[in-house]
Every structure is written in structure tokens, then in C-alpha cells.
C-alpha positions, 0 to 999 in steps of 0.5 A, a space after each residue: 845132320 847136315 852133310 857136305 860133299 867135298 872133293 879132296 883130291 883131283 886126279 887127271 890120268 892120261 886117257 881122257 874119256 877112257 877114264 872118266 867117260 866125258 873129257 874131250 882133252 887128253 887128261 881125265 878128271 877124277 875126284 876124291 869124294 869125301 863127306 863132312 857131317 855136322 853131328 851132335 858128336 862133333 864134325 865127322 869126316 868120311 875119308 880124307 882124300 889127300 892131306 896137307 902133308 901129301 901136298 907139301 911132301 909128295 915124294 916122301 908120302 906117295 908112291 911114284 908109281 901112283 903119282 905117275 899113273 893118277 896124276 894127282 894135282 895135290 892142291 892145298 885148297 882141296 885138302 879137307 883141312 882147307 875146305 873145313 876152314 872155308 866152311 867156317 869150322 874149326 878143324 879141331 872140332 873134327 872128332 871122328 874119321 870114318 874110312 872106307 879103307 886105307 889107300 893113299 888117296 883116302 887116308 892122306 889127311 888123317 894126321 891133319 886132324 889130331 883130335 879125331 878118332 879113326 874108325 875102320 875095319 880091323 881087317 883093313 888096318 891089319 892089311 895096311 900095316 902089313 902092306 898086304 894089298 895084292 901082288 901088283 900094288 901091295 907095297 905102293 897103295 898103303 903109305 903108313 907114314 900117312 897115319 903114323 901119328 894117329 893113336 886113337 883107333 877103333 877097329 871093327 869086324 867085317 859084319 856079323 851084326 844087324 843087316 842093312 838092306 841085305 848087307 852085313 853092317 857094323 852099327 854102334 860105331 864108338 862115339 858116333 850116332 846110330 845114323 852112321 854105320 860101316 857096310 863091309 864091301 871087300 874085294 878092292 882091299 881086304 877090309 874095304 867097307 862102304 859108309 852108310 849115313 842117314 840124313 834128313 831125306 833118307 840114306 846115302 851110301 858112300 861105296 868107296 872103291 867098291 866101284 869106280 864109274 857111274 855106269 856100274 850102278 846104272 842098270 842090270 849090266 855093268 858098264 865101265 870105261 876101259 881105264 877104270 876097268 883096268 884100274 879096278 882089276 889092278 888093285 883088286 885083292 879078291 875078284 870074286 868078292 868085288 864082283 859079287 859086291 858090285 852085283 849086290 850094289 846094283 840090286 840095291 840101286 835098282 830095288 831101293 832107288 827111293 830109299 838109298 842114294 849110292 855113290 863111289 869115291 872117284 866119279 866126277 859126275 856123281 860128285 857133282 850131282 850129290 854136291 848140287 843136291 846138298 847145296 839145293 837142300 841147304 838153300 831150301 832149308 835156309 829160305 824156310 827158316 822163320 824170320 822173327 
């Protein structure tokens, strides 16, 4: 399976390096890191970022609170729909969308792919439909208009199956290859999950919003910028679960560094690294193809 790394939504919150840890300007730089997977079952999206309708009608689709806080740039060319076309694919060939969760910046593009089956945990769909997202942001983080037209859902339990590197896992996602599975990581939202994908060179784990900053996986101790530390605390629904899952992810990153590459949804440096590695692998593969 070939895996493409897409940024489907640049956000520039006020605070610069207090958010992203590297910007010299007053504004930070965050991404919405999504995956496009070429599989025998068709194209698979892992998260969608902001969609075309979010770009066209942000006032109707997005919370004013989060638009002000995150300062999303809402560029048409950054939508998954536009990027898939630029890669030379037909968006109608996107057959599956696998979601880490249903927050507005992860699910905005669902309706851009009407042929796709949507995979998510049952607990997350239940919480999103009820807009049960925590005391501070519960009515703002979930935007049911973003998935109102989706009618092909597959909902899964929060684990209980065969383990994956010590984590609960949901395997055998309906219609998807066994190399793609859900890894429940609750805490940020009630039904939040990572998405594990086994490529030609091993496993990668899209950890969604289980953490936000590269320093949280960089060693035994958690290191996070003040802005993102506060943002995580504001959105969490279960702090104990979120912290415990982060601790287990750090152990995975340390104990299985050669087996699993872990990245989150919004860290720009992680995105740049993964996109660069994918491009180098694709280039190497093209140069190794035999010429007849």
C-alpha cells in the first residue's frame, strides 16, 4: 500500500512558538495531518481535515469560538478533495474514511466523498450526535452539519479484540485490508482512537489528538508548549485516560522505535518529516523499477 501524507488544514493561532515551538512570528503554524492510502479496496482517507464546504461556508459550518482561537486558513487547495485530484486520482474512488474522532477539524471533508464508507468508534459517534464533548466545548467541537449527508457508517467497540503492541485494537474493519486497524485512545474525546497502518516498511500510528506536540513522545518525560498544553486541557473529557494513553504511547515510542512510527494530527514538524520520508521512499521505488 502506498501512503500519502496530506495537510488538510493549516491553522495559525496567535502565540507563535508558544504553540508550535518554532515560529518566530506572532502566529503559530499547525497542520491537520491526514493520510491517503492506495489499497486494493480503493482509496482510503484517514481523517479529512477541513472540507470544501467548510471553506465555502465557514460561518455555517464552524464554531466562531474555534475559528477565532485556531485561526484556520481554510484554503481550497488544502482540502483533501483538491489534493486527491492533484495527485491524479478520482475523488469518487475514495471508498473508505477512517476517523480518529469527529471533531470539526478532522471530519469536515466527509461529505466531499459521498461514495465512502465512514469508520469510527460507536462511542465517538454517540458522543458527537449528542454533542457530548466536555463542559467547556461540547457544543462547539462537534458540527453535525459536517456529516449530515453521510449514510454509510461502520461503528466499532472501544477495543476488546486482539492486542496490538500492548494496546486494545479493533481489527477487521468492514471492507478494509487487515493492515488498517483502530487503536482506542480515549481521553481527548470519549471515542477517540488512533489509526494503525502497516505499510511496506512497517507500522505507523496516526495518534490523532492523543497528543499534540512532538516533545510529548520524545522521551520519558512529557514536554509540550504552553499553548498546546492548555488546548489539550480545554478539550479533554477524561484527563486520567488521556494522560495514561500518552504515557503508554511514550513507552511504545521508546520500546518499539524500530517497529512503529508515531505521529499526531497537528504537529507541523512531524508532518514535514513523515511527508519527506514518504516522498523519498516513492522516489527510491520509482528509480528501482526495471526498464524494459
